[in-house]
C-alpha positions as YAML, in Angstrom:
chain: A
units: angstrom
residues:
- id: 1
  name: MET
  ca: [2.67, -35.51, -5.19]
- id: 2
  name: ALA
  ca: [1.23, -31.99, -4.06]
- id: 3
  name: GLU
  ca: [-2.17, -31.04, -5.29]
- id: 4
  name: ALA
  ca: [-2.91, -27.54, -6.58]
- id: 5
  name: PRO
  ca: [-5.00, -25.48, -4.51]
- id: 6
  name: ASP
  ca: [-8.06, -23.88, -5.51]
- id: 7
  name: LEU
  ca: [-7.54, -20.41, -6.22]
- id: 8
  name: LYS
  ca: [-11.22, -19.41, -6.99]
- id: 9
  name: ARG
  ca: [-12.04, -19.90, -3.49]
- id: 10
  name: GLY
  ca: [-8.62, -19.06, -2.25]
- id: 11
  name: ARG
  ca: [-7.88, -17.16, 1.03]
- id: 12
  name: PHE
  ca: [-4.93, -14.97, 0.12]
- id: 13
  name: LEU
  ca: [-2.65, -12.87, 2.54]
- id: 14
  name: VAL
  ca: [-0.90, -10.29, 0.36]
- id: 15
  name: PRO
  ca: [1.81, -8.44, 2.38]
- id: 16
  name: GLY
  ca: [2.71, -5.51, 0.53]
- id: 17
  name: GLY
  ca: [-0.56, -5.35, -1.37]
- id: 18
  name: ALA
  ca: [-0.83, -1.55, -1.22]
- id: 19
  name: GLY
  ca: [2.17, -1.33, -3.20]
- id: 20
  name: PHE
  ca: [2.76, -1.21, -7.00]
- id: 21
  name: ILE
  ca: [2.83, -5.13, -8.23]
- id: 22
  name: GLY
  ca: [1.03, -6.08, -5.07]
- id: 23
  name: SER
  ca: [-1.99, -4.02, -5.46]
- id: 24
  name: ASN
  ca: [-2.26, -4.69, -9.21]
- id: 25
  name: PHE
  ca: [-2.02, -8.74, -7.95]
- id: 26
  name: VAL
  ca: [-4.94, -7.93, -5.41]
- id: 27
  name: ARG
  ca: [-7.43, -6.25, -8.08]
- id: 28
  name: MET
  ca: [-6.60, -9.29, -10.50]
- id: 29
  name: ILE
  ca: [-7.28, -11.89, -7.67]
- id: 30
  name: ARG
  ca: [-10.80, -10.02, -6.97]
- id: 31
  name: LYS
  ca: [-11.59, -9.79, -10.61]
- id: 32
  name: ARG
  ca: [-10.57, -13.35, -11.50]
- id: 33
  name: PHE
  ca: [-11.96, -15.11, -8.48]
- id: 34
  name: PRO
  ca: [-15.09, -13.35, -7.29]
- id: 35
  name: ASP
  ca: [-15.29, -16.20, -4.50]
- id: 36
  name: SER
  ca: [-11.86, -15.64, -3.19]
- id: 37
  name: ARG
  ca: [-11.06, -13.86, 0.07]
- id: 38
  name: VAL
  ca: [-8.07, -11.32, 0.16]
- id: 39
  name: THR
  ca: [-6.33, -9.89, 3.18]
- id: 40
  name: VAL
  ca: [-3.90, -7.12, 2.46]
- id: 41
  name: LEU
  ca: [-1.29, -6.46, 5.27]
- id: 42
  name: ASP
  ca: [0.95, -3.33, 4.54]
- id: 43
  name: LYS
  ca: [2.90, -0.98, 6.68]
- id: 44
  name: LEU
  ca: [2.02, 2.17, 4.18]
- id: 45
  name: THR
  ca: [5.76, 3.46, 4.08]
- id: 46
  name: TYR
  ca: [6.05, 5.80, 1.34]
- id: 47
  name: ALA
  ca: [5.70, 3.03, -1.58]
- id: 48
  name: GLY
  ca: [2.71, 1.98, 0.13]
- id: 49
  name: ASN
  ca: [-0.51, 3.62, -1.09]
- id: 50
  name: LEU
  ca: [-4.57, 3.10, -0.34]
- id: 51
  name: ALA
  ca: [-5.13, 4.94, -3.33]
- id: 52
  name: ASN
  ca: [-4.00, 1.88, -5.22]
- id: 53
  name: LEU
  ca: [-6.87, -0.09, -3.92]
- id: 54
  name: GLU
  ca: [-9.46, 2.44, -3.90]
- id: 55
  name: SER
  ca: [-11.35, 0.57, -6.47]
- id: 56
  name: LEU
  ca: [-12.13, -2.46, -4.07]
- id: 57
  name: SER
  ca: [-13.64, -0.08, -1.50]
- id: 58
  name: GLY
  ca: [-16.98, -1.94, 0.12]
- id: 59
  name: ASP
  ca: [-15.76, -5.15, -1.41]
- id: 60
  name: PRO
  ca: [-16.88, -7.87, 0.91]
- id: 61
  name: GLY
  ca: [-14.15, -10.25, -0.17]
- id: 62
  name: TYR
  ca: [-11.25, -7.68, 0.83]
- id: 63
  name: ARG
  ca: [-9.99, -6.24, 3.72]
- id: 64
  name: PHE
  ca: [-6.98, -4.28, 4.83]
- id: 65
  name: ILE
  ca: [-4.55, -4.38, 7.63]
- id: 66
  name: LYS
  ca: [-2.15, -1.76, 8.35]
- id: 67
  name: GLY
  ca: [1.04, -3.69, 9.83]
- id: 68
  name: ASP
  ca: [4.65, -4.53, 9.49]
- id: 69
  name: ILE
  ca: [5.74, -8.16, 8.76]
- id: 70
  name: CYS
  ca: [8.52, -7.62, 10.92]
- id: 71
  name: ASP
  ca: [5.65, -7.48, 13.69]
- id: 72
  name: ALA
  ca: [4.89, -10.95, 14.68]
- id: 73
  name: LYS
  ca: [1.51, -10.12, 16.29]
- id: 74
  name: ALA
  ca: [0.52, -8.27, 12.99]
- id: 75
  name: VAL
  ca: [1.52, -11.01, 10.91]
- id: 76
  name: THR
  ca: [-0.16, -13.50, 13.11]
- id: 77
  name: ALA
  ca: [-3.82, -11.51, 12.91]
- id: 78
  name: ALA
  ca: [-3.28, -11.28, 9.43]
- id: 79
  name: MET
  ca: [-2.54, -14.49, 8.39]
- id: 80
  name: GLU
  ca: [-5.48, -16.05, 10.35]
- id: 81
  name: GLY
  ca: [-7.94, -18.00, 8.18]
- id: 82
  name: CYS
  ca: [-5.48, -17.65, 5.09]
- id: 83
  name: ASP
  ca: [-4.34, -20.80, 3.01]
- id: 84
  name: LEU
  ca: [-2.29, -18.75, 0.46]
- id: 85
  name: VAL
  ca: [0.41, -16.27, 1.11]
- id: 86
  name: VAL
  ca: [1.98, -14.21, -1.88]
- id: 87
  name: ASN
  ca: [4.60, -11.84, -0.21]
- id: 88
  name: PHE
  ca: [5.34, -8.70, -2.07]
- id: 89
  name: ALA
  ca: [6.32, -6.37, 0.99]
- id: 90
  name: ALA
  ca: [9.79, -5.34, 0.50]
- id: 91
  name: GLU
  ca: [12.04, -2.24, 0.20]
- id: 92
  name: THR
  ca: [12.73, -2.46, -3.39]
- id: 93
  name: HIS
  ca: [14.70, 0.55, -4.85]
- id: 94
  name: VAL
  ca: [18.39, 0.02, -5.38]
- id: 95
  name: ASP
  ca: [19.24, 3.84, -5.05]
- id: 96
  name: ARG
  ca: [17.53, 3.86, -1.54]
- id: 97
  name: SER
  ca: [19.34, 0.42, -0.50]
- id: 98
  name: ILE
  ca: [22.65, 2.43, -1.05]
- id: 99
  name: GLU
  ca: [21.27, 5.14, 1.44]
- id: 100
  name: LYS
  ca: [19.95, 2.80, 3.86]
- id: 101
  name: ALA
  ca: [20.89, -0.52, 3.84]
- id: 102
  name: HIS
  ca: [19.71, -1.73, 7.06]
- id: 103
  name: GLU
  ca: [16.22, -0.82, 6.25]
- id: 104
  name: PHE
  ca: [16.52, -3.49, 3.45]
- id: 105
  name: VAL
  ca: [17.83, -6.23, 5.29]
- id: 106
  name: LEU
  ca: [15.27, -5.62, 8.27]
- id: 107
  name: THR
  ca: [12.16, -5.79, 5.70]
- id: 108
  name: ASP
  ca: [13.44, -8.07, 2.86]
- id: 109
  name: THR
  ca: [15.28, -10.94, 5.20]
- id: 110
  name: PHE
  ca: [13.85, -10.51, 8.66]
- id: 111
  name: GLY
  ca: [10.52, -9.77, 7.73]
- id: 112
  name: VAL
  ca: [10.35, -12.82, 5.37]
- id: 113
  name: TYR
  ca: [11.56, -14.89, 8.33]
- id: 114
  name: VAL
  ca: [8.54, -13.45, 10.48]
- id: 115
  name: LEU
  ca: [5.91, -14.30, 7.84]
- id: 116
  name: LEU
  ca: [7.50, -17.95, 7.35]
- id: 117
  name: GLU
  ca: [7.38, -18.66, 11.16]
- id: 118
  name: GLU
  ca: [3.63, -17.81, 10.90]
- id: 119
  name: ALA
  ca: [2.92, -19.69, 8.08]
- id: 120
  name: ARG
  ca: [4.61, -22.69, 9.27]
- id: 121
  name: ARG
  ca: [2.73, -22.87, 12.61]
- id: 122
  name: ALA
  ca: [-0.63, -21.85, 10.53]
- id: 123
  name: GLY
  ca: [-0.19, -24.79, 8.08]
- id: 124
  name: VAL
  ca: [-0.68, -22.83, 4.77]
- id: 125
  name: ARG
  ca: [-1.09, -24.29, 1.64]
- id: 126
  name: ARG
  ca: [1.31, -22.32, -0.38]
- id: 127
  name: PHE
  ca: [3.68, -19.41, 0.35]
- id: 128
  name: LEU
  ca: [5.03, -17.43, -2.70]
- id: 129
  name: GLN
  ca: [8.16, -15.34, -1.99]
- id: 130
  name: VAL
  ca: [8.31, -12.33, -4.77]
- id: 131
  name: SER
  ca: [11.82, -11.91, -5.42]
- id: 132
  name: THR
  ca: [14.05, -10.09, -8.41]
- id: 133
  name: ASP
  ca: [16.11, -11.05, -11.24]
- id: 134
  name: GLU
  ca: [18.62, -8.59, -9.68]
- id: 135
  name: VAL
  ca: [19.78, -11.44, -7.38]
- id: 136
  name: TYR
  ca: [21.92, -12.82, -10.29]
- id: 137
  name: GLY
  ca: [23.60, -9.78, -10.71]
- id: 138
  name: GLU
  ca: [25.15, -8.37, -13.86]
- id: 139
  name: ILE
  ca: [24.39, -10.71, -16.94]
- id: 140
  name: LEU
  ca: [26.72, -9.88, -19.83]
- id: 141
  name: GLY
  ca: [26.46, -13.55, -21.47]
- id: 142
  name: GLU
  ca: [23.82, -15.91, -21.49]
- id: 143
  name: ALA
  ca: [20.50, -15.11, -20.03]
- id: 144
  name: ALA
  ca: [20.52, -16.43, -16.36]
- id: 145
  name: ASN
  ca: [18.41, -19.51, -15.48]
- id: 146
  name: GLU
  ca: [17.08, -20.66, -12.20]
- id: 147
  name: GLU
  ca: [20.19, -22.43, -11.50]
- id: 148
  name: SER
  ca: [22.62, -19.62, -12.26]
- id: 149
  name: PRO
  ca: [24.72, -18.48, -9.37]
- id: 150
  name: LEU
  ca: [23.36, -15.47, -7.31]
- id: 151
  name: LEU
  ca: [25.95, -12.72, -7.47]
- id: 152
  name: ALA
  ca: [24.01, -9.65, -5.98]
- id: 153
  name: ARG
  ca: [25.96, -6.46, -6.26]
- id: 154
  name: ASN
  ca: [23.91, -3.89, -4.14]
- id: 155
  name: PRO
  ca: [22.29, -4.02, -0.98]
- id: 156
  name: TYR
  ca: [18.79, -4.36, -2.12]
- id: 157
  name: ALA
  ca: [19.61, -7.37, -4.27]
- id: 158
  name: ALA
  ca: [21.62, -9.10, -1.42]
- id: 159
  name: SER
  ca: [18.80, -8.42, 0.97]
- id: 160
  name: LYS
  ca: [16.42, -10.37, -1.41]
- id: 161
  name: ILE
  ca: [18.53, -13.39, -1.78]
- id: 162
  name: GLY
  ca: [18.35, -13.65, 2.07]
- id: 163
  name: GLY
  ca: [14.65, -13.69, 1.97]
- id: 164
  name: GLU
  ca: [14.40, -16.11, -0.88]
- id: 165
  name: ARG
  ca: [16.90, -18.69, 0.58]
- id: 166
  name: LEU
  ca: [15.20, -18.54, 4.21]
- id: 167
  name: ALA
  ca: [11.69, -19.29, 2.15]
- id: 168
  name: TYR
  ca: [13.57, -22.48, 0.50]
- id: 169
  name: SER
  ca: [15.31, -23.30, 3.59]
- id: 170
  name: TYR
  ca: [11.69, -23.47, 5.22]
- id: 171
  name: PHE
  ca: [10.55, -25.83, 2.77]
- id: 172
  name: ALA
  ca: [13.70, -28.06, 3.01]
- id: 173
  name: THR
  ca: [13.76, -28.20, 6.49]
- id: 174
  name: TYR
  ca: [10.10, -27.72, 8.06]
- id: 175
  name: GLY
  ca: [8.16, -28.69, 4.86]
- id: 176
  name: VAL
  ca: [6.48, -25.27, 4.20]
- id: 177
  name: PRO
  ca: [5.05, -25.42, 0.90]
- id: 178
  name: THR
  ca: [7.16, -22.37, -0.29]
- id: 179
  name: ILE
  ca: [7.60, -21.03, -3.84]
- id: 180
  name: VAL
  ca: [9.97, -18.38, -5.06]
- id: 181
  name: THR
  ca: [9.62, -15.97, -7.93]
- id: 182
  name: ARG
  ca: [12.19, -13.81, -9.71]
- id: 183
  name: GLY
  ca: [10.57, -11.06, -11.86]
- id: 184
  name: SER
  ca: [12.16, -8.75, -14.44]
- id: 185
  name: ASN
  ca: [11.71, -5.04, -14.34]
- id: 186
  name: ASN
  ca: [7.87, -4.39, -14.21]
- id: 187
  name: TYR
  ca: [5.86, -1.44, -15.78]
- id: 188
  name: GLY
  ca: [2.26, -0.52, -15.51]
- id: 189
  name: PRO
  ca: [-0.02, 1.72, -13.54]
- id: 190
  name: PHE
  ca: [0.37, 2.58, -9.97]
- id: 191
  name: GLN
  ca: [4.10, 2.27, -10.03]
- id: 192
  name: HIS
  ca: [5.75, 4.85, -7.65]
- id: 193
  name: PRO
  ca: [7.49, 7.79, -9.56]
- id: 194
  name: GLU
  ca: [11.17, 7.07, -8.13]
- id: 195
  name: LYS
  ca: [10.94, 3.95, -10.68]
- id: 196
  name: LEU
  ca: [12.20, 4.67, -14.24]
- id: 197
  name: ILE
  ca: [9.28, 4.87, -16.45]
- id: 198
  name: PRO
  ca: [7.18, 6.90, -14.07]
- id: 199
  name: LEU
  ca: [9.98, 9.07, -12.80]
- id: 200
  name: PHE
  ca: [10.66, 10.12, -16.94]
- id: 201
  name: VAL
  ca: [6.96, 10.16, -17.75]
- id: 202
  name: THR
  ca: [6.00, 12.60, -14.70]
- id: 203
  name: ASN
  ca: [9.26, 14.54, -15.05]
- id: 204
  name: ALA
  ca: [8.48, 15.18, -18.83]
- id: 205
  name: LEU
  ca: [4.85, 16.15, -18.37]
- id: 206
  name: GLN
  ca: [6.12, 18.80, -16.09]
- id: 207
  name: GLU
  ca: [9.16, 19.79, -18.43]
- id: 208
  name: LEU
  ca: [11.55, 18.84, -16.04]
- id: 209
  name: PRO
  ca: [15.06, 16.97, -16.88]
- id: 210
  name: MET
  ca: [15.19, 13.24, -17.34]
- id: 211
  name: PRO
  ca: [18.32, 12.09, -15.20]
- id: 212
  name: VAL
  ca: [19.89, 9.64, -17.36]
- id: 213
  name: TYR
  ca: [22.57, 7.58, -15.37]
- id: 214
  name: GLY
  ca: [25.80, 7.37, -17.22]
- id: 215
  name: THR
  ca: [25.75, 6.28, -20.79]
- id: 216
  name: GLY
  ca: [22.03, 5.22, -20.34]
- id: 217
  name: LYS
  ca: [22.86, 2.02, -22.33]
- id: 218
  name: ASN
  ca: [22.27, -0.32, -19.25]
- id: 219
  name: THR
  ca: [19.64, -2.75, -20.27]
- id: 220
  name: ARG
  ca: [16.86, -4.58, -18.51]
- id: 221
  name: ASP
  ca: [13.91, -6.93, -19.18]
- id: 222
  name: TRP
  ca: [10.83, -5.30, -18.92]
- id: 223
  name: ILE
  ca: [7.42, -7.09, -17.97]
- id: 224
  name: HIS
  ca: [3.86, -5.70, -17.88]
- id: 225
  name: VAL
  ca: [2.65, -5.61, -14.27]
- id: 226
  name: ASP
  ca: [-0.39, -7.74, -15.49]
- id: 227
  name: ASP
  ca: [1.64, -10.30, -17.05]
- id: 228
  name: HIS
  ca: [3.86, -10.69, -14.01]
- id: 229
  name: CYS
  ca: [0.72, -11.24, -11.80]
- id: 230
  name: ALA
  ca: [-0.88, -13.58, -13.82]
- id: 231
  name: ALA
  ca: [2.33, -15.68, -14.25]
- id: 232
  name: MET
  ca: [2.33, -15.83, -10.33]
- id: 233
  name: LEU
  ca: [-1.29, -16.98, -10.48]
- id: 234
  name: ALA
  ca: [-0.53, -19.67, -13.06]
- id: 235
  name: ILE
  ca: [2.31, -20.96, -10.65]
- id: 236
  name: LEU
  ca: [0.06, -21.02, -7.70]
- id: 237
  name: ALA
  ca: [-2.28, -22.91, -9.72]
- id: 238
  name: ALA
  ca: [0.25, -25.64, -10.84]
- id: 239
  name: LYS
  ca: [0.93, -28.92, -9.32]
- id: 240
  name: ASP
  ca: [4.21, -29.97, -7.67]
- id: 241
  name: VAL
  ca: [5.92, -26.48, -7.51]
- id: 242
  name: GLU
  ca: [6.57, -26.44, -3.88]
- id: 243
  name: GLY
  ca: [10.42, -25.77, -3.13]
- id: 244
  name: GLU
  ca: [10.82, -24.30, -6.57]
- id: 245
  name: THR
  ca: [11.99, -21.07, -8.29]
- id: 246
  name: PHE
  ca: [10.95, -19.42, -11.40]
- id: 247
  name: ASN
  ca: [12.17, -16.71, -13.62]
- id: 248
  name: ILE
  ca: [9.24, -14.43, -14.75]
- id: 249
  name: GLY
  ca: [9.92, -12.10, -17.50]
- id: 250
  name: ALA
  ca: [9.03, -11.06, -21.14]
- id: 251
  name: GLY
  ca: [11.92, -10.99, -23.00]
- id: 252
  name: ASN
  ca: [11.83, -7.10, -23.64]
- id: 253
  name: GLU
  ca: [15.41, -6.12, -23.40]
- id: 254
  name: LYS
  ca: [15.40, -2.17, -23.71]
- id: 255
  name: SER
  ca: [18.15, 0.20, -22.52]
- id: 256
  name: VAL
  ca: [17.42, 3.08, -20.54]
- id: 257
  name: LEU
  ca: [18.03, 5.44, -23.79]
- id: 258
  name: GLU
  ca: [15.42, 3.44, -25.55]
- id: 259
  name: ILE
  ca: [12.55, 3.87, -23.03]
- id: 260
  name: THR
  ca: [13.71, 7.54, -22.85]
- id: 261
  name: ALA
  ca: [12.95, 7.86, -26.25]
- id: 262
  name: LEU
  ca: [9.85, 6.05, -26.29]
- id: 263
  name: ILE
  ca: [8.44, 8.32, -23.56]
- id: 264
  name: LEU
  ca: [9.44, 11.35, -25.39]
- id: 265
  name: ASP
  ca: [8.04, 10.42, -28.51]
- id: 266
  name: ARG
  ca: [4.65, 9.56, -27.01]
- id: 267
  name: LEU
  ca: [4.50, 12.86, -25.15]
- id: 268
  name: LYS
  ca: [5.63, 14.90, -27.99]
- id: 269
  name: LYS
  ca: [8.43, 16.07, -25.91]
- id: 270
  name: PRO
  ca: [12.05, 17.45, -26.92]
- id: 271
  name: GLN
  ca: [15.24, 15.59, -26.63]
- id: 272
  name: SER
  ca: [16.67, 18.39, -24.70]
- id: 273
  name: LEU
  ca: [14.80, 17.13, -21.60]
- id: 274
  name: ILE
  ca: [17.47, 14.28, -21.36]
- id: 275
  name: ARG
  ca: [20.01, 15.02, -18.93]
- id: 276
  name: HIS
  ca: [23.22, 12.49, -18.39]
- id: 277
  name: VAL
  ca: [23.92, 12.29, -14.78]
- id: 278
  name: THR
  ca: [26.88, 10.65, -12.69]
- id: 279
  name: ASP
  ca: [26.14, 6.88, -12.46]
- id: 280
  name: ARG
  ca: [25.07, 5.21, -9.35]
- id: 281
  name: PRO
  ca: [27.72, 3.00, -7.63]
- id: 282
  name: GLY
  ca: [27.81, -0.64, -8.82]
- id: 283
  name: HIS
  ca: [25.10, 0.06, -11.62]
- id: 284
  name: ASP
  ca: [24.60, -3.29, -13.43]
- id: 285
  name: ARG
  ca: [24.91, -2.89, -16.92]
- id: 286
  name: ARG
  ca: [22.53, -5.59, -18.06]
- id: 287
  name: TYR
  ca: [19.99, -8.30, -16.38]
- id: 288
  name: ALA
  ca: [18.64, -11.07, -18.79]
- id: 289
  name: ILE
  ca: [16.67, -14.01, -17.54]
- id: 290
  name: ASP
  ca: [15.82, -17.44, -19.24]
- id: 291
  name: MET
  ca: [11.78, -17.87, -18.79]
- id: 292
  name: SER
  ca: [11.63, -21.49, -20.44]
- id: 293
  name: LYS
  ca: [11.18, -23.19, -17.00]
- id: 294
  name: LEU
  ca: [7.93, -21.03, -16.55]
- id: 295
  name: ALA
  ca: [6.59, -21.96, -19.78]
- id: 296
  name: LYS
  ca: [7.23, -25.78, -19.83]
- id: 297
  name: ARG
  ca: [5.64, -26.02, -16.14]
- id: 298
  name: THR
  ca: [2.72, -23.81, -16.46]
- id: 299
  name: GLY
  ca: [2.33, -23.07, -20.14]
- id: 300
  name: PHE
  ca: [2.65, -19.38, -19.32]
- id: 301
  name: GLN
  ca: [3.30, -16.80, -22.12]
- id: 302
  name: PRO
  ca: [3.06, -13.15, -21.55]
- id: 303
  name: SER
  ca: [0.31, -11.50, -23.50]
- id: 304
  name: VAL
  ca: [1.24, -7.85, -23.49]
- id: 305
  name: ALA
  ca: [3.18, -6.55, -26.22]
- id: 306
  name: PHE
  ca: [5.72, -4.14, -25.17]
- id: 307
  name: GLU
  ca: [4.84, -1.53, -27.33]
- id: 308
  name: ARG
  ca: [1.47, -1.57, -26.66]
- id: 309
  name: GLY
  ca: [2.27, -1.84, -22.84]
- id: 310
  name: ILE
  ca: [4.48, 1.10, -22.41]
- id: 311
  name: ALA
  ca: [2.07, 3.51, -24.77]
- id: 312
  name: ALA
  ca: [-0.99, 2.45, -22.22]
- id: 313
  name: THR
  ca: [1.56, 2.99, -19.21]
- id: 314
  name: ILE
  ca: [2.22, 6.54, -20.50]
- id: 315
  name: ASP
  ca: [-1.43, 7.39, -21.08]
- id: 316
  name: TRP
  ca: [-2.18, 6.05, -17.93]
- id: 317
  name: TYR
  ca: [0.11, 8.81, -16.06]
- id: 318
  name: VAL
  ca: [-1.19, 11.53, -18.36]
- id: 319
  name: GLU
  ca: [-4.74, 10.37, -17.24]
- id: 320
  name: ASN
  ca: [-4.05, 10.25, -13.64]
- id: 321
  name: ARG
  ca: [-2.10, 13.35, -12.75]
- id: 322
  name: SER
  ca: [-3.98, 13.80, -9.58]
- id: 323
  name: TRP
  ca: [-2.56, 10.45, -8.45]
- id: 324
  name: TRP
  ca: [1.30, 10.99, -9.04]
- id: 325
  name: GLU
  ca: [1.23, 14.70, -8.02]
- id: 326
  name: SER
  ca: [0.18, 13.26, -4.64]
- id: 327
  name: VAL
  ca: [2.95, 10.80, -4.46]
- id: 328
  name: ARG
  ca: [5.52, 13.21, -5.72]
- id: 329
  name: SER
  ca: [4.74, 15.63, -2.62]
- id: 330
  name: GLY
  ca: [6.36, 15.61, 0.73]
- id: 331
  name: GLU
  ca: [9.09, 12.84, 1.47]
- id: 332
  name: TYR
  ca: [9.56, 12.39, -2.44]
- id: 333
  name: ARG
  ca: [10.69, 15.87, -3.20]
- id: 334
  name: HIS
  ca: [13.68, 15.16, -0.34]
- id: 335
  name: TYR
  ca: [14.41, 12.09, -1.68]
- id: 336
  name: TYR
  ca: [14.51, 13.50, -5.39]
- id: 337
  name: GLU
  ca: [16.87, 16.21, -4.33]
- id: 338
  name: ARG
  ca: [19.07, 13.64, -2.22]
- id: 339
  name: MET
  ca: [19.25, 11.61, -5.71]
- id: 340
  name: TYR
  ca: [19.55, 13.90, -8.30]
- id: 341
  name: GLY
  ca: [20.35, 17.42, -6.99]
- id: 342
  name: ALA
  ca: [24.28, 17.16, -6.75]
- id: 343
  name: ARG
  ca: [24.30, 14.83, -9.96]
...
């Protein structure tokens, strides 16, 4: 029987901790567990942003190391003294994976291998590999549970399968205490504007078109980032979860058009901003996951009602214009033109 680690005094390594979900997770750890220590290892690609962690500046329980999870030396230095690893480091955007699949295979699969090798050597207490519900592929019938087949239909999801299966193999082969989580679509503060909700909010604030792929009827389950992070902490604190996989969602299935309508209503913007564009290749119509295992094993239940969470998220982008205007400059402009200019 594996005892649960003491998170209150945990020594966390958080690869990808300067990204959207990772930075929210790091802030939550430091708020909940003031006696913990957190090391963030982040390459600071376009999606990593030190401004996301600015509130922790001067915090003696936090340190930042710039480095790539594919670099064994950087990983060794970062993991020293850590006993809990929660890996958010990944390329995550489906559209970009269609453009440059090799970058996703390198980070999302090979990078996980590098982390696991060091975790094996260092003897960490737990290693949580953050994956995605997209590994199940398009779900048109009953919601997928943890035993459902993995039928990824885009390079991003396929590379995440590689990473999570490596994590499980290190548990089965070497006894590394790994856990895999498959989260649904996240929303909340500090999300990069390439993703649906911040893209549409920031476009609407600038009176720019909101590019809806195809019919806009594709649906996803939406979970507030705070609930996702709290669920991961609940799993880390549970007994006998090594070698297990957990779905993390909130049961909020919404279509792109439903999300768009909520944004327009909150911002009091006209429907004329909606622009239907050519759908992306292999666009999955629906993701849906069964979260009953998570509730049964940890007692976790999401606490952020979608209507409240989406309103607060939209308001955050309204109130933090300088943050997203900075992110939307430079590389983002070239990406946006490539993605939507010809559609």
